[in-house]
C-alpha positions in Angstrom: -50.1 148.9 91.9 -47.7 147.8 89.9 -44.9 150.0 90.7 -45.9 149.3 94.6 -45.2 145.7 93.9 -42.1 146.3 91.9 -40.8 148.5 94.9 -41.8 145.9 97.4 -39.6 143.2 95.4 -36.6 145.4 95.0 -37.0 146.3 98.7 -37.0 142.6 99.4 -34.4 141.8 97.3 -32.0 144.7 98.7 -32.8 143.1 102.3 -31.9 139.8 101.6 -28.7 141.2 100.0 -28.0 142.8 103.1 -28.4 140.1 105.3 -26.3 137.5 103.1 -23.6 139.9 103.0 -23.7 140.3 106.7 -24.0 136.5 107.2 -20.9 136.3 105.0 -18.8 138.8 107.1 -19.6 137.4 110.6 -18.7 133.7 109.5 -16.3 134.3 107.1 -17.8 132.6 104.4 -17.2 133.8 100.8 -21.1 133.3 99.5 -24.0 132.6 101.3 -27.3 131.9 99.5 -30.7 133.6 100.5 -32.2 130.1 101.9 -28.9 129.2 103.8 -29.5 128.2 107.4 -27.0 130.6 109.6 -26.5 127.9 112.3 -26.0 125.0 109.9 -23.5 127.4 108.3 -21.5 127.4 111.9 -22.8 130.2 113.3 -23.2 130.4 117.3 -24.8 132.5 119.5 -22.3 135.3 119.5 -22.5 134.8 115.6 -26.0 136.1 116.0 -25.2 138.7 118.4 -22.6 140.3 115.8 -25.2 139.7 113.0 -28.1 141.8 114.6 -25.6 144.4 115.6 -24.6 145.1 112.1 -28.4 145.2 111.1 -29.6 147.4 113.5 -33.4 148.1 114.4 -32.4 146.7 118.0 -33.3 143.4 116.7 -33.1 140.5 119.1 -31.0 137.0 118.8 -34.2 135.1 119.1 -35.4 136.5 115.3 -32.5 135.0 113.9 -33.0 131.5 115.8 -36.8 131.6 114.4 -35.7 133.2 111.1 -32.2 131.4 110.1 -32.1 132.1 106.5 -31.5 135.6 104.8 -35.0 135.1 102.8 -37.1 134.4 106.2 -35.2 137.2 108.3 -35.5 139.6 105.5 -39.6 139.1 105.9 -39.4 139.3 109.3 -37.7 142.4 109.3 -39.6 144.2 106.6 -43.1 143.0 107.9 -42.6 142.5 112.0 -43.5 146.3 112.5 -45.7 145.0 116.1 -44.6 145.5 119.9 -43.6 141.7 120.8 -45.6 140.6 123.9 -44.0 138.3 126.4 -44.1 134.5 125.2 -42.1 131.3 125.2 -39.9 130.1 122.5 -40.1 126.6 121.8 -36.2 125.6 121.6 -36.3 122.0 120.8 -36.2 120.1 117.7 -39.3 118.0 116.2 -37.6 114.7 117.2 -38.5 115.5 120.6 -42.2 117.1 120.3 -43.3 114.3 122.7 -41.0 114.5 125.3 -42.6 113.9 128.5 -40.0 116.6 130.4 -40.8 120.4 129.7 -38.0 122.9 130.7 -39.4 126.4 130.9 -36.0 128.6 131.2 -36.2 132.4 132.0 -32.7 134.1 130.7 -30.5 136.2 132.5 -30.0 139.6 132.2 -29.3 141.0 129.1 -29.6 137.4 127.7 -31.9 135.6 125.1 -34.1 132.7 125.3 -32.1 131.0 122.8 -29.4 130.8 125.2 -30.8 127.4 126.4 -31.1 125.8 122.9 -28.3 123.4 123.5 -29.0 122.2 127.0 -30.5 118.7 127.0 -30.0 118.9 123.1 -30.0 115.0 121.9 -32.5 114.0 124.9 -36.1 112.7 123.4 -37.7 112.8 126.7 -37.2 116.9 127.2 -38.2 119.8 125.4 -37.3 123.3 126.0 -39.1 126.5 126.2 -37.4 129.8 126.5 -38.7 133.0 128.2 -39.0 135.7 126.1 -39.9 139.1 127.7 -40.4 141.0 124.3 -40.5 144.6 124.3 -41.7 144.4 128.0 -41.1 147.1 130.5 -41.4 147.0 134.2 -42.1 150.4 135.5 -44.4 149.0 138.4 -45.1 145.9 140.6 -48.8 145.4 138.5 -46.4 145.0 135.4 -44.7 142.1 137.0 -48.1 140.8 137.7 -49.2 140.7 134.2 -45.9 139.4 133.0 -46.2 136.4 135.4 -49.9 135.6 134.4 -49.2 136.0 130.7 -46.6 133.3 131.2 -48.7 131.0 133.1 -51.2 131.1 130.6 -48.3 129.9 128.0 -47.4 127.5 130.5 -50.6 125.4 131.2 -50.8 124.9 127.4 -48.0 122.3 127.5 -48.8 119.2 128.0 -45.8 117.3 129.9 -45.6 114.7 132.5 -42.9 116.7 134.6 -42.4 120.7 134.6 -38.8 122.0 135.6 -38.9 125.7 135.8 -35.1 127.1 135.4 -33.8 130.6 136.0 -30.3 131.8 135.8 -29.1 134.9 137.2 -31.4 137.7 136.8 -33.8 135.1 136.0 -33.8 133.1 138.9 -36.3 135.2 141.0 -38.5 135.1 138.3 -38.5 131.6 137.9 -39.3 130.9 141.7 -42.3 133.4 141.2 -43.5 131.3 138.0 -42.9 127.9 139.9 -44.8 129.5 143.0 -47.9 130.8 140.8 -47.9 127.1 138.5 -47.6 124.8 141.4 -51.5 124.7 142.3 -52.2 122.8 138.8 -49.0 121.0 137.7 -48.7 117.5 139.5 -44.7 117.4 139.3 -43.0 120.4 139.4 -39.5 120.9 140.3 -37.7 124.6 140.5 -33.8 125.3 139.8 -32.0 128.3 140.7 -28.6 128.9 139.0 -25.7 131.5 139.5 -27.8 133.9 141.4 -27.2 135.9 144.4 -30.4 137.1 146.1 -31.4 140.2 146.4 -32.6 140.9 149.9 -33.3 144.9 149.5 -35.3 145.4 146.5 -35.9 148.9 147.2 -31.8 149.8 147.5 -31.2 147.7 144.3 -33.6 149.8 142.3 -31.6 153.2 143.9 -28.3 151.5 143.3 -29.3 150.7 139.6 -30.3 154.1 139.1 -27.0 155.9 139.7 -24.9 153.3 138.4 -24.0 154.6 134.7 -23.6 152.2 131.7 -19.9 152.0 131.9 -19.9 151.0 135.4 -22.7 148.3 134.5 -21.1 147.1 131.8 -17.8 146.8 133.3 -19.4 144.9 136.0 -20.9 142.1 133.4 -17.5 142.0 131.4 -15.9 140.8 134.6 -18.7 138.0 134.8 -17.6 136.8 131.2 -21.2 138.5 129.6 -19.4 140.1 126.5 -16.2 138.1 125.8 -15.5 138.4 122.3 -17.6 141.4 121.5 -17.2 145.0 120.9 -18.5 147.8 122.6 -21.1 148.5 120.0 -22.1 144.9 119.8 -23.1 145.2 123.6 -25.0 148.3 123.6 -28.5 146.1 123.2 -27.6 143.4 125.3 -26.8 146.1 128.2 -30.0 148.1 127.7 -31.9 144.5 128.0 -29.4 143.9 131.1 -30.8 146.9 132.8 -34.4 145.7 132.0 -34.0 142.6 133.3 -32.6 143.8 136.3 -35.8 145.4 137.2 -37.8 142.4 136.4 -35.8 140.6 138.8 -36.1 143.1 141.6 -40.0 143.2 141.3 -39.3 139.5 141.1 -37.6 139.4 145.1 -40.2 142.2 145.9 -42.5 139.5 145.3 -40.8 136.7 147.0 -40.4 138.8 150.4 -44.0 138.8 150.4 -45.2 135.7 149.2 -42.3 133.0 149.2 -42.0 130.0 146.6 -42.8 127.1 148.8 -44.0 123.5 148.5 -41.8 122.8 145.5 -38.5 121.1 145.8 -35.8 123.5 144.6 -32.3 123.1 143.2 -29.7 126.0 143.9 -26.7 125.4 141.2 -23.9 127.5 141.4 -20.2 127.2 139.9 -17.0 127.6 142.2 -15.5 130.3 139.6 -18.5 132.4 139.6 -17.5 136.2 140.9 -21.4 136.7 141.3 -21.4 134.0 143.9 -18.1 134.0 145.8 -19.4 132.5 149.1 -21.7 129.3 148.0 -23.0 128.4 151.5 -24.2 132.1 152.0 -26.0 132.3 148.8 -27.9 128.8 149.7 -28.7 130.2 152.9 -30.3 133.1 151.4 -32.2 131.1 148.9 -33.6 129.3 151.9 -35.5 132.8 152.7 -37.6 132.6 149.2 -37.6 128.6 148.6 -37.6 125.4 149.6 -33.9 124.6 149.2 -33.8 120.5 148.5 -30.5 120.5 147.3 -27.4 122.5 146.2 -24.8 121.8 143.9 -21.6 123.3 142.7 -20.0 122.9 139.3 -16.0 122.4 139.3 -14.7 125.4 137.2 -18.0 126.6 136.5 -18.0 130.7 135.9 -20.9 132.8 135.9 -22.3 131.9 132.5 -21.8 127.9 133.2 -25.0 127.1 130.9 -22.3 127.6 127.9 -19.4 125.9 129.2 -21.3 123.2 131.2 -24.4 122.4 129.2 -24.0 118.7 129.9 -23.4 118.6 133.2 -26.0 121.0 133.8 -28.5 118.6 132.3 -27.5 115.8 134.0 -27.7 117.3 137.3 -31.3 119.0 136.8 -32.9 116.0 135.4 -31.3 113.5 138.1 -32.5 116.1 140.6 -35.8 116.3 139.2 -36.2 112.3 138.8 -35.6 112.4 142.6 -38.5 114.7 143.4 -40.8 113.8 140.6 -44.5 114.5 142.5 -42.4 115.8 144.9 -44.6 119.1 144.6 -47.5 117.6 146.0 
């Protein structure tokens, strides 16, 4: 037994050393202690991608967000061998724990719930929860229905006066499905779909995805600015999740084709420099086939990932829209 404990201690110490060295390399800092917080050292989401790529093991960014020190991350890596389920990840700080507004945000394809951690930051009325798809694989419609049901169960635990469901790019249709499913139990609900060109033929989209190579897929996402500053090796995990997320989105549109998300105010938010939505008016009209579009807004200078570059502007538009339509879903 003593040998086993000693081996465990050595394994843990070695893992901590490996992680601190990786933090140091990525951040360009000569010394990082086991208890140093990665983000307080200056790390951002792109740095987190680099760290996870170097550490291997198909780790996702949310792991370093929830375990930001080398000691915490080492314990997670060494002891977390179970399959990760669909869940909500709280992204707000303790000062907003009693915020009356809750935002549930579905990430873009290949993205991570932590993409939303800076939006609404500093607003004590807002709590943000990012959707983490975990290790989910969507192979049939029933898998998507199970995903929605699990998320609804989590959302129903949130005590808030107002609920905003936000979906970006591939996450937009899933956000609409979540909003539709939770609407009967929420007194004040608004929906925001952003940077998304609706899929009007899910079956054709699936066939196209099956014949699209990883190279072609990666080049398209690069054209949208998805992997700016990252190497090919660093985007492999994001690309695999992006394909998975596209399947989830396709199932979401299949659901919306048969059961539209009606009865709640919805905002379509687009960027005027987003190559994925070159004809904003056409995009808005397409969305009218699935949701009740109450308002559309265009971000000047907004590319596809404007939640990174226009976070404050996005927050202002979303909160203003929600305030104007409070209780509008009933």
